[in-house]
C-alpha positions as CSV (number, residue, x, y, z in Angstrom):
1,M,51.0,87.0,26.8
2,A,47.3,87.4,26.5
3,L,45.2,84.8,24.6
4,P,42.5,86.1,22.3
5,Q,39.1,86.0,24.0
6,G,36.6,83.7,22.5
7,E,39.1,82.0,20.3
8,G,40.7,78.5,20.6
9,S,39.3,75.5,22.4
10,V,38.7,74.7,26.0
11,T,39.4,71.4,27.6
12,R,38.0,70.7,31.1
13,S,38.5,68.0,33.7
14,R,37.6,67.9,37.4
15,A,41.1,69.2,38.2
16,A,41.8,71.7,35.5
17,A,40.5,73.7,32.6
18,R,42.8,74.8,29.7
19,R,42.4,77.1,26.8
20,I,44.4,76.5,23.7
21,A,44.7,79.2,21.0
22,S,46.5,79.4,17.7
23,L,48.5,82.6,17.5
24,H,49.6,82.1,13.8
25,T,53.2,80.8,14.3
26,R,52.7,79.7,18.0
27,I,50.2,77.7,20.1
28,A,49.5,79.1,23.5
29,I,47.9,77.2,26.4
30,R,46.7,78.6,29.7
31,D,44.7,77.7,32.7
32,S,41.2,79.2,32.0
33,R,40.3,79.1,35.7
34,D,43.4,81.1,36.8
35,R,44.1,83.8,34.3
36,T,46.9,85.2,36.5
37,R,49.2,82.3,35.5
38,T,51.5,82.8,32.5
39,P,50.4,80.9,29.4
40,L,52.8,78.3,27.9
41,S,53.7,79.0,24.3
42,F,55.1,76.6,21.7
43,P,56.0,76.9,18.0
44,S,53.1,75.6,16.0
45,E,55.1,73.0,14.2
46,A,56.5,71.6,17.5
47,F,53.1,71.5,19.1
48,T,51.6,69.7,16.1
49,A,54.4,67.1,16.1
50,F,53.8,66.6,19.8
51,I,50.1,66.0,19.3
52,M,50.7,63.7,16.4
53,N,53.2,61.7,18.4
54,L,50.5,61.3,21.2
55,K,47.9,60.2,18.6
56,T,50.2,57.5,17.2
57,D,51.6,56.4,20.5
58,G,55.1,57.3,19.4
59,R,54.8,55.0,16.3
60,P,55.7,56.2,12.8
61,E,52.6,56.9,10.6
62,T,53.4,53.8,8.5
63,A,53.4,51.5,11.5
64,R,49.7,52.0,12.3
């Protein structure tokens, strides 16, 4: 799966760089330093729920 060039966001740390792209119904994540590795792909709804869970530390929205 190829990610669109110039689209998405890049996250960098000393150890890794990742590119995240929205592909309409899926979110794809790849290592931007090693493009030979296969990207990970998740349904958009599942990825959004995962990120929201990280932001709320696993607590329901009303428990903030």
